[in-house]
C-alpha angles and dihedrals in degrees: 000000000000126000122203125194121186129201139166104068123132147119120311136165121249110279092030131115139238134179120213122202130200120192116201126204137170121041094007092153088072096057112114098174141006129201150161126245129182136201125195122196111283093006135102121257111264135195110247102179139342137191127194127210087247090062101257115142132188135180138196110257090241093063103035111128092016106059129052127192119205139167134217103200093187089060096035087232134134122201136202114203109198119194133174090023119200131202088249089063088070108121146107107280119211128195115221137190131202111216124191091354140015098279113105105240105157124064139188123227093256136244126233120240116189122184116193123206 
């Protein structure tokens, strides 16, 4: 079992920055990848960024150049640095972990990010 707890969401003006954090606990040795998803009202959940234990990273086209995912293995924490935020980035952001494979099968409770214009 893996537990994920997000923090760092909030309200920010367009052009501003936020950093989300996700602390993992439990069977963290079995985590192969961690990522961030988001879901806006009325829209499907989408992958924002992901990072594998092997070092591979990928981003949604809509956030490339603005968002950066990083991991601190000593703290069992993954971060999402979000710069140049846009109103369309408004969503609930969920941390996710892929255990015993590369399918995300553990989820945090989510943190709200609201970007005002």
